[in-house]
C-alpha positions as CSV (number, residue, x, y, z in Angstrom):
1,M,0.0,0.0,0.0
2,L,2.9,2.4,0.7
3,D,6.5,2.0,-0.5
4,L,9.3,4.5,0.1
5,I,12.3,3.5,-1.9
6,N,15.7,5.1,-1.2
7,I,14.2,8.5,-0.4
8,R,16.8,11.3,-0.1
9,K,16.4,15.0,0.5
10,T,19.0,17.7,1.2
11,F,18.1,21.2,2.0
12,N,20.3,24.1,1.0
13,P,22.8,21.8,-0.9
14,K,26.4,23.0,-1.4
15,T,26.0,25.9,1.1
16,V,27.1,26.4,4.7
17,N,23.5,25.6,5.7
18,E,23.4,22.3,3.9
19,K,21.2,19.8,5.8
20,I,20.8,16.1,4.9
21,A,17.2,15.6,6.0
22,L,16.5,12.1,4.5
23,N,19.4,9.7,3.8
24,G,18.1,6.7,2.0
25,V,14.7,6.0,3.7
26,D,13.2,2.6,2.8
27,L,9.8,1.7,4.2
28,H,6.9,-0.6,3.3
29,L,3.5,-0.4,4.9
30,N,0.7,-2.9,4.4
31,D,-3.0,-2.1,4.2
32,G,-4.2,-1.4,7.8
33,D,-0.8,-0.8,9.3
34,F,-0.8,1.9,12.1
35,V,2.8,3.0,12.4
36,T,4.1,5.4,15.1
37,V,7.2,7.4,14.2
38,I,9.6,8.7,16.8
39,G,13.1,10.2,16.9
40,G,15.1,13.2,18.1
41,N,14.9,16.7,16.8
42,G,15.9,16.8,13.1
43,A,15.7,13.0,12.8
44,G,13.6,13.2,9.7
45,K,10.1,12.4,11.1
46,S,8.0,15.3,9.8
47,T,10.3,15.5,6.7
48,T,9.3,12.0,5.8
49,L,5.6,12.9,6.0
50,N,6.2,16.0,4.0
51,A,7.9,13.9,1.3
52,I,5.0,11.6,1.1
53,A,2.5,14.5,0.9
54,G,4.5,16.2,-1.8
55,V,5.2,19.4,0.0
56,W,8.4,19.5,-2.0
57,P,10.1,17.1,-4.5
58,V,12.6,14.5,-3.2
59,D,16.1,14.5,-4.6
60,E,16.2,10.7,-5.2
61,G,13.9,7.7,-4.7
62,K,10.4,6.7,-5.4
63,I,7.1,7.0,-3.4
64,V,4.3,4.6,-4.3
65,I,0.8,4.8,-2.7
66,D,-1.8,2.1,-3.4
67,G,0.2,1.0,-6.5
68,I,0.5,4.6,-7.9
69,D,3.9,6.2,-8.3
70,V,3.2,9.6,-6.9
71,T,6.8,10.8,-7.0
72,P,6.3,13.2,-9.9
73,L,2.9,14.4,-8.7
74,S,2.3,17.7,-7.0
75,E,1.0,18.1,-3.5
76,H,-2.4,19.0,-4.8
77,R,-2.7,15.9,-7.0
78,R,-1.6,13.6,-4.1
79,A,-4.2,15.1,-1.8
80,A,-7.0,12.8,-3.1
81,L,-5.1,9.8,-1.7
82,L,-4.2,11.3,1.7
83,G,-5.7,12.6,4.9
84,R,-3.5,14.7,7.1
85,V,-3.8,16.3,10.5
86,F,-1.1,18.8,11.6
87,Q,0.3,19.9,15.0
88,D,-1.5,23.3,15.0
89,P,-5.3,22.9,15.6
90,M,-5.8,26.1,13.6
91,T,-4.6,24.2,10.4
92,G,-6.9,22.0,8.4
93,T,-10.2,23.8,9.0
94,A,-11.8,27.1,7.9
95,A,-12.3,29.2,11.0
96,T,-14.9,31.5,9.6
97,M,-17.1,28.7,8.3
98,Q,-19.6,26.6,10.2
99,I,-18.9,23.0,11.4
100,E,-21.3,21.6,8.9
101,E,-19.8,23.7,6.1
102,N,-16.3,22.4,6.9
103,L,-17.5,18.8,6.8
104,A,-19.2,19.5,3.5
105,L,-15.9,20.7,2.0
106,A,-14.2,17.5,3.2
107,A,-17.0,15.3,1.9
108,R,-16.7,16.9,-1.5
109,R,-12.9,16.5,-1.8
110,G,-12.0,15.7,-5.4
111,Q,-15.2,17.3,-6.7
112,V,-16.0,20.9,-7.6
113,R,-16.3,22.1,-4.0
114,L,-18.9,24.8,-4.1
115,L,-21.5,25.3,-1.3
116,R,-24.0,27.3,-3.4
117,R,-26.3,24.3,-3.8
118,G,-26.4,24.0,0.0
119,I,-26.1,21.1,2.3
120,T,-28.9,18.5,1.9
121,R,-31.0,17.2,4.8
122,A,-29.4,13.7,4.3
123,E,-25.9,15.1,4.3
124,R,-26.7,17.1,7.5
125,E,-27.9,14.0,9.3
126,A,-24.9,12.0,8.1
127,Y,-22.6,14.7,9.5
128,R,-24.5,14.8,12.8
129,E,-24.1,11.1,13.2
130,K,-20.3,11.4,12.5
131,L,-20.0,14.2,15.0
132,R,-22.0,12.3,17.6
133,M,-19.3,9.5,17.5
134,L,-16.7,12.0,18.8
135,G,-18.6,12.4,22.1
136,L,-17.9,16.1,22.3
137,G,-21.4,17.5,21.7
138,L,-20.5,19.0,18.4
139,E,-23.6,17.4,16.8
140,N,-25.6,20.0,18.6
141,R,-23.5,22.9,17.4
142,M,-23.3,22.3,13.6
143,T,-23.9,25.9,12.7
144,T,-21.2,27.2,15.1
145,K,-18.2,28.8,13.5
146,V,-15.1,26.6,13.8
147,G,-13.0,29.4,15.1
148,L,-15.1,29.4,18.3
149,L,-14.1,25.8,19.2
150,S,-11.5,24.8,21.6
151,G,-8.2,23.4,20.4
152,G,-9.2,19.8,21.2
153,Q,-12.6,20.2,19.6
154,R,-11.0,21.6,16.5
155,Q,-8.4,18.9,16.3
156,A,-11.1,16.2,16.6
157,L,-13.1,17.9,13.8
158,T,-9.9,18.0,11.6
159,L,-9.4,14.3,12.3
160,L,-12.9,13.6,11.2
161,M,-12.6,15.7,8.1
162,A,-9.3,14.0,7.2
163,T,-10.9,10.6,7.3
164,L,-14.4,11.3,6.0
165,K,-13.6,9.9,2.6
166,K,-11.4,7.1,3.8
167,P,-8.0,8.1,2.4
168,K,-5.5,5.5,1.2
169,L,-3.0,6.9,3.9
170,L,-3.6,9.0,7.0
171,L,-0.7,11.2,8.1
172,L,-0.8,12.5,11.7
173,D,2.1,14.9,12.3
174,E,2.4,15.4,16.1
175,H,-1.4,16.2,16.1
176,T,-1.7,16.2,19.9
177,A,1.5,18.1,20.7
178,A,-0.2,21.5,21.1
179,L,-3.0,20.2,23.4
180,D,-3.0,19.8,27.2
181,P,-2.4,16.2,28.4
182,R,-6.1,15.4,29.1
183,T,-7.3,16.7,25.7
184,A,-4.4,15.0,23.9
185,D,-5.3,11.7,25.4
186,K,-8.9,12.1,24.2
187,V,-7.8,13.0,20.7
188,L,-5.5,10.0,20.6
189,Q,-8.3,7.7,21.7
190,L,-10.5,9.1,19.0
191,S,-7.7,8.7,16.5
192,R,-7.3,5.0,17.3
193,Q,-11.1,4.5,17.2
194,I,-11.4,6.0,13.7
195,I,-8.3,4.3,12.4
196,E,-9.5,0.8,13.6
197,E,-13.1,1.3,12.5
198,N,-12.1,2.3,9.0
199,H,-9.0,0.0,8.7
200,L,-6.8,3.0,7.7
201,M,-3.2,2.8,6.9
202,T,-1.7,5.4,9.2
203,M,1.7,7.0,10.0
204,M,1.7,9.0,13.3
205,V,4.6,11.1,14.2
206,T,4.9,11.7,18.0
207,H,7.4,13.1,20.5
208,N,5.9,11.0,23.3
209,M,7.7,7.6,23.7
210,R,4.8,6.1,25.7
211,D,2.3,7.0,23.1
212,A,4.5,5.6,20.4
213,I,4.6,2.3,22.3
214,A,0.9,2.3,23.3
215,Y,-0.6,3.0,19.9
216,G,-0.4,1.2,16.6
217,N,0.9,-2.2,15.5
218,R,4.3,-1.0,14.5
219,L,6.9,1.5,15.7
220,I,9.8,3.0,13.7
221,M,12.5,5.2,15.1
222,M,14.5,7.6,13.0
223,H,18.0,9.1,13.5
224,E,19.9,11.4,11.2
225,G,17.5,10.9,8.3
226,K,17.4,7.1,8.5
227,I,15.1,4.5,9.9
228,I,17.2,2.7,12.5
229,L,14.5,0.7,14.4
230,D,11.4,-1.1,13.1
231,I,9.5,-2.9,15.9
232,S,6.2,-4.8,15.5
233,G,4.3,-7.8,16.7
234,E,5.0,-9.3,20.1
235,E,8.2,-7.3,20.5
236,K,6.2,-4.1,20.4
237,K,3.6,-5.3,22.8
238,H,6.2,-5.9,25.5
239,L,8.3,-2.9,24.7
240,T,9.0,-0.3,27.4
241,V,10.6,3.2,27.3
242,E,13.8,1.8,28.9
243,M,14.0,-1.0,26.3
244,L,13.4,1.5,23.5
245,L,16.2,3.8,24.7
246,E,18.5,0.8,25.0
247,Q,17.8,-0.4,21.5
248,F,18.2,3.2,20.1
249,A,21.7,3.4,21.7
250,K,22.7,0.1,20.2
251,A,21.4,0.9,16.7
252,S,22.7,4.4,16.5
253,G,25.8,4.3,18.7
254,D,24.5,7.4,20.4
255,E,22.4,8.5,23.3
256,F,18.8,9.6,22.7
257,V,18.5,13.3,23.5
258,N,15.1,14.8,23.3
259,D,13.7,16.5,26.4
260,R,10.1,16.5,25.1
261,A,10.2,12.8,24.5
262,L,11.9,11.8,27.7
263,L,9.8,14.1,29.9
264,S,6.4,13.3,28.3
């Protein structure tokens, strides 16, 4: 379902600011895989997601989603295959539009997305049912402007919008990092519920080691633009933070240094 083949990306090449961001990343995901991605600052986590989404072209390698080579495609053309939720709750929704209008835009992805014909009664009821599943009371506030929602409510809505049309791949880029711990836990639980119910292939970047271990069926750790650990199955089920740190040290020959990850 997803293949990254020898992906390389260098920013500001041949300058004093040259940065090798991705250094030969190889990764295969099967349909339904829920992979958590962790690593230190500058390890290549978000850069990998940006490469998949087509935010900028890669220098070398190939990206294949659902059998389609998307490497030459623009970010816009890849969007039909992907759902994405960012770290900032203000990203991914239109603040000045109503909740139901935002959902209508998401539902019409890939079509001519005009609201002039209005939202039908059947569509409105479908949106209400989807919102009810979130357990946040948003089904009773469908005409509320999204900008009036809390960060957690907005991120939950963004998650729903990103998965409304069941994308081939869901990308979660530290989507709970800006939330308080209680709200973050709620959004993570909602994420798992939606992913499992829709059998979505997912990559979730997180700075929290415990969350990386607790969620998903597979964990990969990145370091200096490479994947150095790939843990799944029974090994992941019995994994602890201490064991993960030990494996990182063995694989990288270095000590894991990331205050946010260690203190979370």
